[in-house]
N, C-alpha and C positions, 0 to 999 in steps of 0.2 A: 460293726465288727467285721473285719476282713473275712471273706468267705473263701479265700484262696485255697487253703489246704483241704477244704471239705467239698470242693466242687467235683462234679462228675462231667467228664468230657466225652462226648460221643461225636466222632468225626466221620464224614463220608469221603474224606480225602484219601488218596493212596497212603498206605502205611509209611512209605519212605518220606512222603511230604508232611504227613500229620505228626509223626512221632520222631522228631529230631532228637539226636543224642546230646545230652547235656549233663553237666555236673558242676559243683562248686570248684573254684580254683583260686589261685593267688593273684591272677591277672586283674589289675585295676582295683585291688583291695584298698579300702579307705579307712583312715583313722580319724574319728571324730573326737576332738579334744574338748575339754570343759570350757564353754564360753560364758558360764553363768558366774558372775562375780560373787565372792564371799561364800561359795559353796565348795564342797569336796565330794569325792566318791561319785562323780558323774558316771552314769552307767549302772547305778544301783538298781534301776528299773528301766525296762524298755518294752514297748509294745508296738503293734502295727495296726493300721486302719486307713481308710480313705476319707480324710477329714475335709477335703475340699470338693469331693464328688467328681474328680476328673478321670477316674478310672485307673489311676496310678497309686500303688500303695505308698503310704507315708509312714515315717518312723517317729515315734515319740519317746524321748529319753528324759530321765529324771536323775538328779543327784540324791544323795542320802541326807535329807533334811532341807530346810529352806522352804520357799513358797513358789518356786518357779519350775516350769516345764520347758523343755526344748522341743519345738515342733519342726520336723524336717520333712518338708513335702517333696515327694519323689519327682524326678524329672527324667524325660526320655534321653538316653544316650546309649552308645554301643560299647560293650567291653572290647578292649583292644585298640580303640581309637586314641590318637594322641591329642595334644593340645590342652588348653585350659578348659576343662569340662566343668559345667555346672551340674554337680551330682545331686544336690539338694537345694531347695529354696527354704531357708531357715529363719526362724523367729523364736524369740523367747517369750513365753506366756507367763506373766506374773499373775498368779491365781488369786492373790490377796488372802490366802489362808494356808496354814500349814497342812502337810499331808505326809504319808509314808510313801517313799518313792517306788517301792516294789509292789504297790497295789494298783498301778495304772492299767486300765483296759480301755477298749473302744467298743462302741455299739451304736447302731442307728436307732435310737430310741424314739424318734419322731417320724421315721419313715420318709425322710426327705432326700435320701440318697447320699447323705453326708454323715460320716460317723461323728458322734460326740466322744468326749473323753470322760471317763469316770475314774475317780480315785478316792481312797479312803484315808482317814486320819484316826486310827484306833487310839491315839494318845490324846485326842481332844479333851480338854479338861476345864473349859470355861465355867461350867456349872458343877460338875463332879469330876474327880480325877479319872482319866482314861475311860470316860464314858463312850467316846468315839462318835464319829460322823462319817458320812459319805457325801460326795459331791458329783455333779455332772456339769461339764463345761461344753459350750457350743461356739462354733465359729460362724459369725454372721456373714451376710452377702458382701460386706465391705472388707472381710478378712480379719475382723476384730474378734478376739476371744473374750468370753465372759463366763463366770460360773452362773448357771441358770437354775440349778436345783440343789438344795441342801437337805439331806436326809438325816434325821435324828429320831431315835425311838421316842415315842410318846409326844412328838411335836408335829403339828400341822396334819394330823390324821394318820401318821405313820404308827404302826402297831408296836407294842412293847413298852418297856419302861427304861428310861435313860438312867442307868445306875453306874456307880463307881466301879471301875475295873472290868466292864463288859468287853472293852476293846472292839466295839462295833466298827466295822470297816476294815478289819484286818486283811480281808481278801474279797475279791469281786469276780463275777463272771457274767457275761451277756449271752443271751440266746432267745430265740423266739419260741417261748414255751407253749403258746396257744396258737401259733401259726396265723397271726392276724396281720403280718407285714411289719410289725414294730418289734424291735428287740426289747427284751425285758431284762431286768437287772436282779441278780442274786448277790446278797451282801452277807459276809460272815461276821459272826460275833462270838469268837471262840471261847471267851471267858464268861459268857452269859450264865447267870444262875438260873436253874430251872427249879422252881419252888425253893427248897432249902439246900439244893445240891449245887455247890459252887463249881464254877468252871466246867459246867456240863456242855455249854455251847448252844448256839442257835444260828439259823439262817433266815434273813428277811428276803422275801421275794416281792418285787414291785414290777408293775407292768407298764409297757410303753403305750403311748397314744399319739395322736397327731400333735399334741402339745408336749410330748416327751414323757418322762417318768412322772407319774402322779401317785398319790397315796390311796386312790379310790379302791383298788382291789388288793392292797397289800396284805401279806400273810407272814406270820412268824412260825417257822418250822423248828421243832426240837425233836429229841429222841422219844418224846411222848407222843409226837404227832407225825412221824415219818413213815407210818404204815407198817413198821416192824414191831416186834414185841419186846424190844430191849428197853429196860428202864434207864433213864439217865444216871450216870455215875460221876462222882467228883473227878475232874481232870480229864473227862472224855475229849474235850476240845472239838466237839462237833462243829464244823464250819471252819476248821483250820485252813482248808483249801477247797477250791471249787473249780468245776469245769463243766461246759455244756456241749452237747452234741446229740444228733438224732441216732440213738443206739438201736432203734427198732424200725427205722425206715418208714414211719407213719406220717412224716411231715411235721411233727412237733419235736422241738428240741427238748432234750431231757437234761437232768442235772445230777452230777456226781459230787458228793460231799465227803471230804476227808475228815476223819475223827481220829487224830493221831494218838490220843490217849485211851482209845477204846480198849476194853479188856479182851484177853484171849479166853478160850473156853475154860481155862482154869479159874477164871473169875477174878484174878489178881494182877497178872502180868499185863502191862500196858503196851501191847504190840501194835495197836492201831487198826483201823478199819476204814473202808470206803462204802458209803451208802449211795445207791442210785435210785432216784425218783424220776418218774416218767411224766412227760408232757401230755396235754390233751386240749380239747377245744376250750376248756375252762382254765387251762394253765397247768401248773405242777399239781399232781394228785398223789394220793397215798397208795393206790392200787398198784400191784406188781412190783413194789419196792424190793430191792435186793441188797444184800450186804456181802462184801468180799473181805476176807481176812487171810493173811499168809498161813499156809499149812492147814487150813480148815476146809473140809470137803476135798475138792480136787485141786485147790490152789497150791502152787509150788511154794517152797520155802517153809519155814517154821515160825509160828507166831511168837514162841518164847524167845527166839533170837532176833526177832524183828525190832527195829527202832523207828518209831514214827512212820509206820506204813500209812501212806496218804499225805506225805509231806508236801508233794506237788502232784498235780494231775494235768494230763494233756489228752484231749479228745481229738481223734483224727482217723481217717480210713487207712489202716495199715495193711489191708489186703485188697483183693479185687472185688469185694462185696459192695453192696449198695448202702451199707450201714456204717456208722461211726464206731470205732473201737476206743479203748481207754488204756492209756499208760499211767501207771501209778508209781510215783517216786517215793523213796524212803530217805531216812537219814542214816542208813546202814549199808551204803555202797551196793544198793540193789534197785532194779527197776522191774516191775511186774507189768505184763500186758494181758488184758482180757479182751476177747474178741466177741463180736456179735454175728449171729447168722444173718441170713437175708431178712428175717423177721424175728420177732420174739424178744429181742434185746440181748444184753450181755450175758454170757455164761462162762463157766470155768473150763469148758471144753477147749483143749488146745492152748491153754494159757501158757505164758512164757515168763522166764525170770532171767535177767541179764545182770552181770557183775563186771567189775574191771577186768577179771580174768578172760572175758570174752573180747576184749579190745587189745589188739597188739600194741605193746609199749605202755599200757596203762598200769597204774599201781593202786593198791587199796588204800583206804584211810583218807580219801579226798572228797568225801560227801558226794560220790557218784550217784546221780539220780535226785539230788536235792533241787535241781532246776531242769525243766523239760520244755521242749518246743517241738513243732512239727512243720513239715512242708514238703512239697514234691521236689526234693533236692537232687534227684537223679532220674534220668529217663533214657532208655535205650530203644533201638529200633526193633527189639524183640517182642514188643507188645506194649501193654500199659494203657488201658482205656479207663477203667474204673479204679478209684481209690489209689492205693499204693503211695501213701505219704511216708517219708522218712521220719525217724524219731531222733531228735537232737537231745543229748544228755549232757548237762553241765556237771563238772567235778571241780568246783572252784577251790577246794582245799587240797587238791592233789599236789604232791611234791614232784611236779613235772620237771624234767631235766635235772632232777636232784635238788631243786630249789623249793623250799618249804612254801606251801600255800600259793605257788605260782599258778596253778589251775590248768585245766584242759577241758576240751569239748569233744565228745564222741558222737558219731552219726551212724545209726543203723538204717540200712535201706531195706526195701520190702520186695517180696516176691508175691505171686498170686495168692499164696497161702498165708502170708504175713511177714513179719520182720525176720531178718537173718543176720548172722554175724559175718557171713561171707561178704567181703568187700567193705567191712567196717572202716570208717575213717576216724582219725584222731588229730585234733588241731590244738596247738599251743601258740603262744607268741613266738615269733621267729624273726631273726635278724635279716632274713631274706625278703621280708615284707616290710611295708613302711611303718608298721606298729613297733618294730624293733625286737630285740632279744628279750626273752622272759626274765623276770626278776622275782626275788623273794616277795611274798605277800601281794602279788598282783590280783589274785582271785579271778583269773580269766574264766569266764563262763558263769559269773554270778547272775547275769540276766541274759535272756535269749529272746530273739524275735525273728520271724521270717516274713518275707513279702517280696513282691517284684518291684523294687524301688526304682529301677531304671526302665521299666516298661518294655522289656525285650522278650517277654513270654517265659522267662525262667525265674526260678525262685532264688532269692538271696538270703543271707543269714547275718544278723546283727548280734554281736557278742559283747556283753558288758564286761569291762575291766575296771571296776570301781576304785581299786587301790593302785592304779597306774600312776607312776611318778612322772610328771611332766617337767623334765629338767630338775631344778632344785625344789620344785613344788611337790611335796610328798602327798600321796593319796588324792591327787587332783581328779583322777578318773578319766576314762576314755571308753569309746565304743569302736570296735573294729567291724567293718562291713565286708563280708566276702561275697563275691558275685557269682551267680550261676551263668554258664555260657557253654555253647558248643565249641567255642574257640579253643578251649583247653584240649579237646580231642584232636583238633587239627594240628596243635603244637606238640602233640605226643605226651601231654600230661596224663598221669595215671593216679 
């Protein structure tokens, strides 16, 4: 799993040398069109990682459906240089199995310095309809990709029961929950029945080893075993989304779990909730578990008016602390952010709530917050040593430029105390860039990924446009990559 956004930089260089000013800009932007035959909606999923261990972030892109992934390995080049640049070394990996494109993640599950790719197929139905599976694929020394691990409940020592409709593998997250040097894997099963309670949801946690993910220490967590006192209810969808980060700065990654159908305090309204479980030397444990719900306690917003709170999650250091913070997306045009102190974990103190009204030019009704990403996308010479990742917010359903479902992406940058709307950015397709003018039903921002793809020390942003029409080919899909650079300041770009 790429550690780019969560790294802590301590420099002994003079500030002017160590803290160059940079930001995203249009210079050198790249449009990656669909190269996978017989597929559509390329860019439905995207993630980053270092799959070849060369220290340069790589981009993995998937279509919606099919059995293939596009692996784009990063290459060193400088923004603003002319000529025929090789921006990515690309290959198509035929996985040999179906999967859902928006489930792909990366993690170094065997500790060899190269990330593997994990992906889920919640619709897997070979034995029972939509029982679901998850997979891990690895690149060998010769550059050949292969699926090396298949995870199915009740098979080969993995916990749980493979049942119809579980949708196991609907989401995944990687983190080192026991701090042993191997990334571990959390897998959502949003429709898991808990006893006689349908669609209550569950999360399987499997641990990495020198051999990769194994079933030796696997556990299945539900609302009966998450350390809280809430009974599972029908339609909770515990495990709808997942994110990992070290929320209490103890060296162990922790796990945030979205339950988009969880009830409000009235016991009936399904506003959604996020449950946080903490890591330890033995992995994820139930002690100190927390629950966050809009409008409950000191959390901003109202639970009754929330829709699928926890629809997406993003863990990153949004302030200058040593801990990781948590952004919580919804399906109701709102993003909530909860912060962690230097120790102790996430709290509601100073929590924030952002809507399209906070973004110049944005409009409501576009699923603002349904997709999130993070990365250090802006830096200035005024400081910035610890943390301070920017938050990237997709609004793929926004009627940008008056065009229905054309989509947009907003970026909120950080100060020492957290995210701010000052200097917020908004991106759509543009005729001034090589992706071209926006169009109806593009759904720009349906997937998001960040990484330093050209090895220049600045963070870049990949934006999925799965309904992009390539000429006469409808919904072929594409990904736009915007590059970070200090060049844009030299050219006067703001």
